C-alpha positions as CSV (number, residue, x, y, z in Angstrom):
1,M,101.3,56.6,120.6
2,N,102.9,59.8,121.8
3,I,101.0,62.8,123.1
4,Q,102.4,66.3,123.5
5,K,100.4,69.1,125.1
6,T,101.1,72.8,124.8
7,L,99.0,75.3,126.8
8,N,98.9,78.9,125.7
9,G,96.4,80.9,127.8
10,T,93.1,79.2,127.2
11,E,94.3,77.4,124.0
12,L,95.4,73.8,124.4
13,T,97.3,72.2,121.5
14,V,97.6,68.4,121.5
15,V,100.0,66.7,119.1
16,V,99.2,63.1,118.6
17,E,101.7,60.8,117.0
18,G,101.4,57.1,116.0
19,R,98.2,55.1,116.1
20,L,94.9,56.1,117.7
21,D,93.1,52.8,118.2
22,T,91.4,50.6,120.8
23,T,94.5,50.3,122.8
24,T,95.6,53.9,122.8
25,S,92.4,55.9,122.7
26,P,91.6,55.6,126.5
27,R,94.9,57.2,127.3
28,L,94.2,60.1,124.9
29,E,90.7,60.6,126.3
30,E,92.0,60.6,129.9
31,E,94.7,63.2,128.9
32,L,92.2,65.4,127.2
33,R,89.4,65.2,129.8
34,S,91.9,66.1,132.6
35,N,93.2,69.1,130.7
36,V,90.2,70.8,129.0
37,E,88.7,72.6,132.0
38,G,88.8,76.3,131.3
39,I,90.0,75.7,127.7
40,T,88.2,77.7,125.0
41,S,90.2,76.4,122.0
42,L,91.4,72.8,121.6
43,V,93.7,72.2,118.7
44,M,94.4,68.7,117.7
45,D,97.6,68.4,115.5
46,F,97.4,65.1,113.6
47,E,100.4,65.6,111.4
48,K,102.1,62.5,112.8
49,L,98.9,60.5,113.3
50,E,99.2,57.4,111.1
51,Y,95.9,55.6,111.9
52,I,92.6,56.2,113.6
53,S,90.1,53.5,114.5
54,S,86.4,53.8,115.6
55,A,87.7,54.0,119.2
56,G,89.7,57.1,118.2
57,L,86.7,58.6,116.4
58,R,84.6,58.1,119.6
59,V,87.2,60.1,121.6
60,L,87.0,62.9,119.0
61,L,83.2,63.0,119.2
62,A,83.3,63.1,123.0
63,M,85.7,66.0,123.0
64,Q,83.8,67.8,120.3
65,K,80.7,67.6,122.5
66,I,82.6,69.1,125.5
67,M,84.2,71.8,123.4
68,N,80.8,72.8,121.8
69,Q,79.8,73.9,125.3
70,Q,83.0,75.8,126.2
71,G,84.7,76.9,122.9
72,Q,85.9,75.2,119.8
73,M,87.9,72.2,118.7
74,V,90.0,72.2,115.5
75,L,91.9,69.3,113.8
76,K,95.0,70.5,111.9
77,N,97.6,68.8,109.7
78,V,95.4,65.7,109.1
79,S,97.1,63.1,106.9
80,E,95.5,61.7,103.8
81,A,95.0,58.3,105.4
82,V,93.2,59.8,108.5
83,M,91.3,62.2,106.4
84,E,89.9,59.3,104.3
85,V,88.5,57.7,107.5
86,L,87.0,61.0,108.6
87,E,85.4,61.4,105.2
88,V,84.0,57.9,104.9
89,T,82.5,58.1,108.4
90,G,81.0,61.5,107.9
91,F,83.1,63.1,110.6
92,V,84.2,65.9,108.2
93,D,80.6,67.2,108.6
94,I,80.8,67.5,112.4
95,L,84.4,68.4,113.1
96,T,86.3,71.5,112.1
97,I,89.3,70.5,110.0
98,E,92.0,72.9,108.8
């Protein structure tokens, strides 16, 4: 998994590439938690995300809870495969997806 971060004022854009699973999700969570202080807009770009497991979903849920208190979180460019997982698990109802 590759993670690229771009900070623009109080907006943090995070591009996630590869697989977000049990092995890689702790790294993403650590990267996000150490960079969201003072952030009012967290944009997760999933254009190159191939797969997401329940461990990855847990990271998204944890970050959504944090961002609910300090701003907003948006998922962009979600692939069909990842969108299917989000729909089946009901995450489409709790996350903002563009």
